[in-house]
Backbone bond lengths (Angstrom), bond angles and torsions (degrees), N, CA, C in turn:
res aa  C-N    CA-C-N  psi(-1)  N-CA   C-N-CA  omega(-1)  CA-C   N-CA-C  phi
1 S - - - 1.458 - - 1.518 111.34 -
2 R 1.361 117.95 -53.37 1.468 120.10 177.92 1.526 110.94 -68.21
3 F 1.314 116.30 -27.89 1.456 120.81 -175.13 1.525 113.33 -91.02
4 L 1.321 117.35 -5.48 1.457 121.19 -178.01 1.535 112.34 -59.86
5 P 1.369 118.99 -47.68 1.487 117.38 177.26 1.527 112.10 -61.28
6 F 1.336 117.31 -38.61 1.457 120.43 178.80 1.524 110.85 -65.03
7 L 1.331 116.53 -42.45 1.458 121.17 178.42 1.527 110.58 -61.27
8 G 1.340 116.87 -41.98 1.466 121.00 177.45 1.516 111.86 -61.78
9 L 1.337 115.90 -43.41 1.465 120.51 178.88 1.532 110.00 -64.94
10 A 1.325 116.93 -44.02 1.466 120.63 179.54 1.529 110.71 -61.13
11 L 1.323 116.71 -42.01 1.459 120.96 178.57 1.522 110.91 -64.14
12 F 1.337 116.88 -41.78 1.464 121.63 178.51 1.533 110.30 -61.57
13 V 1.329 117.03 -47.03 1.468 121.03 -179.48 1.531 110.01 -62.73
14 L 1.337 116.83 -44.80 1.458 120.67 178.56 1.521 111.23 -59.40
15 L 1.322 116.71 -43.64 1.463 121.42 179.27 1.521 110.96 -64.44
16 A 1.328 117.27 -43.53 1.472 120.96 -179.85 1.527 110.45 -62.02
17 V 1.329 116.60 -45.13 1.469 120.31 179.88 1.522 109.78 -65.74
18 S 1.309 117.57 -43.22 1.460 121.55 -179.88 1.517 110.95 -61.40
19 C 1.332 116.65 -42.35 1.461 119.51 179.85 1.518 110.98 -61.56
20 Q 1.334 117.04 -42.06 1.458 119.31 178.93 1.524 109.87 -65.61
21 A 1.332 116.89 -40.04 1.467 119.81 178.65 1.525 111.07 -63.59
22 V 1.322 116.50 -41.77 1.472 120.51 177.83 1.519 109.93 -64.18
23 A 1.320 116.46 -44.30 1.465 120.62 179.24 1.528 110.44 -59.14
24 W 1.345 117.26 -44.26 1.460 120.01 178.77 1.519 111.26 -63.20
25 S 1.321 117.13 -38.32 1.466 120.30 178.25 1.520 110.95 -59.85
26 I 1.318 116.01 -42.46 1.469 120.92 179.32 1.525 110.84 -66.56
27 V 1.333 116.64 -44.63 1.469 121.23 179.13 1.525 110.00 -60.41
28 D 1.334 116.40 -48.79 1.473 120.04 -178.78 1.528 111.11 -60.96
29 W 1.343 116.67 -41.41 1.463 120.47 178.17 1.535 110.63 -61.72
30 K 1.330 117.18 -45.94 1.474 121.89 -177.80 1.534 110.75 -60.82
31 I 1.319 117.09 -43.81 1.465 120.58 -179.53 1.532 110.27 -65.91
32 A 1.332 116.79 -44.84 1.472 119.92 178.06 1.527 110.96 -63.38
33 H 1.326 116.65 -36.83 1.467 121.40 179.40 1.530 111.53 -67.12
34 D 1.337 116.78 -45.44 1.463 120.83 -175.88 1.529 113.44 -77.56
35 F 1.324 117.09 -25.09 1.471 121.39 -178.57 1.530 109.77 -130.39
36 P 1.339 117.77 60.69 1.471 120.02 -174.04 1.525 113.84 -63.66
37 E 1.324 117.20 -25.18 1.460 120.39 -177.77 1.524 112.74 -81.34
38 V 1.328 117.53 -12.54 1.461 121.66 -176.55 1.533 109.68 -84.79
39 K 1.321 115.18 125.10 1.468 120.30 176.72 1.528 108.99 -76.26
40 R 1.329 115.20 150.17 1.455 120.34 -177.20 1.531 111.30 -120.10
41 I 1.325 114.04 157.47 1.460 121.50 175.21 1.526 107.19 -135.85
42 R 1.322 116.23 136.29 1.461 120.38 178.06 1.526 109.89 -79.95
43 P 1.326 118.25 153.38 1.466 120.27 179.06 1.526 113.78 -53.42
44 A 1.326 117.95 -40.97 1.472 120.28 179.76 1.531 111.10 -63.43
45 E 1.334 117.27 -38.09 1.469 120.93 178.30 1.526 110.64 -66.41
46 L 1.336 116.47 -41.77 1.463 119.63 178.35 1.525 110.49 -64.86
47 A 1.321 117.29 -43.07 1.466 120.51 179.50 1.533 110.31 -59.17
48 A 1.326 117.44 -43.14 1.471 121.11 178.65 1.526 110.46 -64.20
49 W 1.321 116.77 -41.28 1.468 121.17 178.84 1.529 110.08 -61.81
50 L 1.305 117.23 -44.85 1.462 120.48 -178.62 1.532 112.39 -65.39
51 R 1.326 117.28 -27.21 1.475 121.66 178.13 1.522 112.34 -82.81
52 D 1.330 118.21 -17.30 1.455 122.85 -173.76 1.530 110.78 -84.38
53 S 1.324 115.74 103.65 1.470 120.56 -177.32 1.527 112.89 -70.17
54 K 1.341 117.70 -11.66 1.463 121.12 179.76 1.525 112.48 -85.81
55 R 1.328 117.34 -11.04 1.475 120.98 -178.69 1.523 109.86 -107.55
56 V 1.322 115.60 145.25 1.455 120.36 174.20 1.530 107.38 -65.64
57 P 1.338 117.94 123.62 1.469 118.34 -178.47 1.531 111.04 -71.00
58 P 1.322 116.36 147.63 1.460 118.65 178.03 1.530 110.65 -77.54
59 I 1.315 114.96 157.42 1.457 120.54 167.64 1.530 105.37 -80.16
60 L 1.317 116.77 128.47 1.465 121.46 179.12 1.518 108.83 -95.91
61 L 1.327 116.31 122.99 1.459 121.51 179.55 1.522 109.15 -113.09
62 D 1.318 115.64 116.07 1.457 124.06 179.48 1.525 107.34 -91.36
63 V 1.318 116.71 109.83 1.465 121.93 -174.53 1.529 108.37 -100.02
64 R 1.331 115.26 67.21 1.464 121.86 178.95 1.524 108.89 -137.15
65 T 1.304 115.91 173.38 1.462 120.95 -179.88 1.524 110.65 -73.13
66 V 1.319 115.37 166.71 1.463 121.23 176.72 1.530 109.80 -56.92
67 A 1.344 117.22 -46.08 1.471 120.89 -178.39 1.527 111.30 -58.52
68 E 1.329 117.21 -41.60 1.468 120.62 179.81 1.533 110.47 -67.44
69 Y 1.324 116.24 -46.74 1.460 121.80 -178.13 1.523 111.42 -61.77
70 E 1.333 116.75 -38.46 1.464 120.60 -176.93 1.520 113.16 -67.92
71 V 1.331 118.39 -23.52 1.467 120.32 175.93 1.525 108.96 -71.09
72 S 1.327 116.95 -49.08 1.463 121.82 176.42 1.525 109.93 -173.74
73 H 1.319 114.59 162.69 1.464 122.08 179.34 1.522 108.17 -161.39
74 L 1.323 116.37 171.72 1.457 120.04 175.75 1.524 108.55 -71.95
75 Q 1.317 115.62 149.10 1.459 120.54 -178.91 1.523 110.49 -58.91
76 K 1.310 116.15 132.99 1.469 125.56 178.56 1.527 113.95 69.96
77 A 1.325 117.97 10.98 1.472 120.04 179.27 1.524 110.62 -72.59
78 Q 1.325 114.82 144.76 1.459 122.20 175.25 1.522 107.71 -104.43
79 R 1.318 116.58 133.22 1.460 119.52 -178.30 1.518 110.85 -84.23
80 V 1.330 115.44 139.20 1.457 123.45 175.36 1.523 106.72 -127.84
81 Q 1.297 116.63 130.37 1.466 120.61 179.12 1.536 109.81 -64.66
82 P 1.341 117.90 129.47 1.470 119.22 177.04 1.535 110.81 -53.82
83 G 1.324 115.00 139.10 1.461 120.66 179.58 1.516 114.49 85.30
84 S 1.322 117.28 3.28 1.469 120.57 -179.56 1.528 111.15 -68.11
85 P 1.345 116.40 153.92 1.470 119.54 173.46 1.528 109.28 -77.59
86 A 1.320 116.59 160.97 1.469 121.45 179.25 1.525 111.82 -61.85
87 S 1.314 117.07 -23.05 1.469 120.77 -177.49 1.529 113.02 -62.95
88 V 1.343 118.53 -14.47 1.468 119.58 177.41 1.523 111.57 -73.18
89 I 1.327 116.73 -13.22 1.465 121.59 -179.50 1.519 108.77 -100.88
90 E 1.312 115.97 116.70 1.465 121.42 179.23 1.516 108.58 -109.39
91 L 1.313 115.07 77.38 1.457 122.52 -179.30 1.521 108.92 -135.38
92 P 1.337 116.99 159.68 1.469 119.26 172.93 1.531 109.58 -59.63
93 K 1.309 116.82 144.96 1.471 121.82 -176.43 1.530 112.89 -64.18
94 D 1.354 117.54 -19.92 1.466 119.56 179.34 1.530 113.00 -100.27
95 Q 1.307 117.21 8.37 1.472 121.91 177.48 1.530 109.91 -65.01
96 P 1.340 118.31 129.42 1.467 118.78 174.70 1.536 110.08 -64.84
97 I 1.322 115.52 129.70 1.463 122.15 -178.56 1.521 108.44 -131.78
98 V 1.324 116.01 135.35 1.462 121.74 171.61 1.527 107.03 -120.64
99 T 1.330 115.05 124.73 1.459 120.93 177.51 1.528 109.09 -100.98
100 Y 1.326 115.40 150.18 1.460 120.46 172.94 1.523 108.71 -154.88
101 C 1.326 115.57 159.18 1.464 122.54 173.49 1.522 106.28 -140.77
102 S 1.322 118.95 -133.90 1.464 120.92 177.13 1.522 111.04 -80.64
103 I 1.352 116.41 -55.37 1.460 120.81 -177.19 1.525 112.95 -119.46
104 G 1.336 118.10 -14.06 1.457 121.72 177.11 1.511 116.02 118.99
105 Y 1.333 118.14 -4.11 1.462 118.80 -176.91 1.532 112.18 -78.71
106 R 1.327 117.25 -52.21 1.473 119.43 -180.00 1.524 110.57 -63.07
107 S 1.322 116.91 -38.68 1.464 120.26 178.94 1.529 111.17 -70.85
108 G 1.337 117.35 -31.38 1.467 120.25 174.24 1.518 110.68 -63.37
109 A 1.323 116.05 -42.43 1.468 120.47 178.28 1.531 110.38 -63.25
110 F 1.339 116.84 -41.03 1.465 119.15 -179.45 1.529 110.52 -71.54
111 A 1.330 118.06 -36.58 1.473 120.75 176.58 1.525 109.59 -60.10
112 R 1.332 116.56 -42.77 1.472 120.15 177.52 1.530 110.08 -62.31
113 T 1.319 117.81 -42.04 1.468 122.11 177.61 1.526 110.23 -58.14
114 L 1.332 116.43 -44.85 1.474 120.11 179.60 1.528 111.10 -64.46
115 E 1.326 117.01 -43.57 1.468 120.08 179.24 1.523 111.32 -61.40
116 R 1.313 116.37 -42.48 1.463 120.30 179.55 1.521 112.01 -66.15
117 A 1.346 116.08 -22.82 1.466 120.61 177.52 1.523 112.09 -88.10
118 G 1.342 116.54 1.51 1.457 119.57 175.15 1.519 116.23 104.44
119 F 1.324 118.78 1.23 1.465 120.20 175.85 1.532 107.65 -70.59
120 T 1.335 116.16 134.92 1.460 119.52 -169.39 1.527 115.04 -106.60
121 H 1.310 119.05 -11.26 1.466 120.93 -176.81 1.535 109.57 -132.00
122 V 1.323 115.26 67.84 1.461 121.79 -177.33 1.520 109.01 -114.39
123 L 1.310 115.87 131.79 1.464 122.61 177.49 1.524 108.79 -128.92
124 N 1.309 116.65 144.37 1.460 122.64 175.61 1.529 107.68 -107.16
125 M 1.338 116.80 129.95 1.459 119.50 -178.81 1.521 111.23 -76.95
126 E 1.339 115.98 120.66 1.466 122.10 178.45 1.527 110.04 -60.67
127 G 1.318 115.52 128.98 1.457 119.80 178.71 1.515 114.07 74.40
128 S 1.312 115.83 -8.42 1.453 124.33 174.92 1.527 113.25 45.95
129 I 1.337 116.56 -144.51 1.468 119.52 -172.27 1.529 111.78 -67.58
130 F 1.353 118.08 -25.86 1.464 119.27 178.57 1.533 110.19 -64.06
131 K 1.334 118.08 -50.23 1.465 119.75 179.31 1.529 110.68 -66.89
132 W 1.329 116.90 -40.06 1.462 121.74 178.16 1.526 109.30 -54.24
133 A 1.315 117.17 -51.60 1.468 121.62 -178.90 1.527 111.46 -69.12
134 N 1.333 117.30 -41.86 1.467 120.71 178.90 1.528 111.67 -58.63
135 E 1.326 117.06 -29.65 1.467 121.67 178.76 1.526 111.83 -84.46
136 G 1.339 116.89 4.11 1.465 120.93 176.45 1.511 114.71 82.48
137 R 1.319 117.06 17.58 1.461 120.23 179.81 1.527 109.78 -83.83
138 P 1.333 117.53 154.45 1.465 120.20 -172.09 1.530 114.80 -74.30
139 V 1.318 114.47 141.99 1.464 123.19 170.76 1.527 107.03 -126.33
140 Y 1.325 115.70 157.25 1.459 120.71 -170.64 1.524 112.40 -132.49
141 C 1.315 114.12 152.87 1.459 123.03 172.20 1.516 106.67 -141.76
142 D 1.319 116.80 126.62 1.470 121.73 -178.47 1.523 112.38 51.36
143 G 1.331 117.23 39.64 1.452 121.90 176.96 1.520 115.47 78.84
144 K 1.327 117.82 -1.17 1.464 121.38 -179.23 1.522 109.74 -111.70
145 Q 1.334 115.28 141.52 1.460 119.38 178.16 1.530 109.33 -70.02
146 V 1.332 114.37 133.72 1.464 121.93 178.16 1.526 108.36 -129.64
147 K 1.312 116.92 175.32 1.462 120.25 -176.65 1.527 112.79 -108.93
148 K 1.320 117.70 -24.99 1.461 121.86 -170.23 1.526 112.44 -93.37
149 V 1.346 113.27 152.31 1.466 122.53 179.01 1.524 107.53 -129.87
150 H 1.310 116.39 142.85 1.467 120.76 175.44 1.528 108.25 -61.95
151 P 1.345 118.93 129.13 1.467 120.88 -175.68 1.521 115.34 -80.95
152 Y 1.304 119.86 3.91 1.462 126.62 -176.22 1.527 110.64 69.08
153 N 1.311 117.83 -63.19 1.473 121.68 170.99 1.531 107.18 -157.83
154 E 1.307 116.79 177.19 1.466 120.44 -174.50 1.532 112.17 -61.88
155 R 1.322 116.68 -41.84 1.466 120.34 -177.45 1.520 111.78 -68.41
156 W 1.317 117.65 -54.76 1.461 120.50 -177.93 1.529 111.04 -69.07
157 G 1.305 116.95 -29.11 1.460 120.81 179.16 1.516 113.67 -60.76
158 K 1.325 117.43 -18.57 1.470 120.49 177.94 1.528 112.02 -67.40
159 L 1.325 117.28 -16.40 1.466 120.36 175.16 1.526 111.62 -80.42
160 L 1.315 116.14 -8.91 1.455 122.49 177.90 1.523 107.44 -98.66
161 D 1.325 117.41 130.09 1.463 119.94 179.05 1.529 109.42 -53.22
162 K 1.318 115.57 140.72 1.469 120.95 -173.44 1.523 112.53 -55.33
163 D 1.331 117.53 -39.65 1.465 119.84 -179.34 1.526 112.74 -71.97
164 R 1.309 117.68 -7.50 1.472 122.54 178.18 1.530 112.20 -101.08
165 R 1.333 117.13 -14.15 1.468 122.13 -175.13 1.527 111.64 -76.55
166 A 1.323 116.05 122.58 1.461 120.52 174.86 1.534 109.04 -76.39
167 E 1.300 115.87 147.74 1.452 121.40 174.00 1.530 107.11 -83.62
168 V 1.312 116.70 114.29 1.457 121.18 178.90 1.507 108.86 -131.51
169 G 1.323 115.92 150.71 1.451 120.49 176.96 1.517 111.39 -76.95
170 P 1.329 116.88 170.26 1.469 119.37 178.24 1.514 110.97 -63.70
171 E 1.322 114.31 144.86 1.480 119.96 -178.56 1.505 110.55 -89.32
């Protein structure tokens, strides 16, 4: 009786977390299905790589709109307009590159574009900036660390933890 409200709250939290986990499973499957040739890297693996002074750091390509990038992005990331041709990238073909967007779909498409253009070391970050931020990793705006990320839209923004979601107007 006293524990009934707590049990209800616990069930609600479990359901909310499970739904997000299920949603991520579907998103990850869809990206792997649509871009099977694109290699992936998890946020934790990228974070370790960026900390490793013995490895050549990758070029980080943020494949989101100006509005999304201006809210926050990974440190030192270069923005690329979604749908751009590979010719916008003027780098050696063997340069390590990691692409990301909100959840990984637009960046997966751009990673495939780069691979088809002959780039040999391209990885797409699984879950992209949403998973990166959800895991508590740093994002930046104007050189300063911030906490919020552009949610892309109301529906997809639900994959971003609520405390990480920036308040933005309709696009």
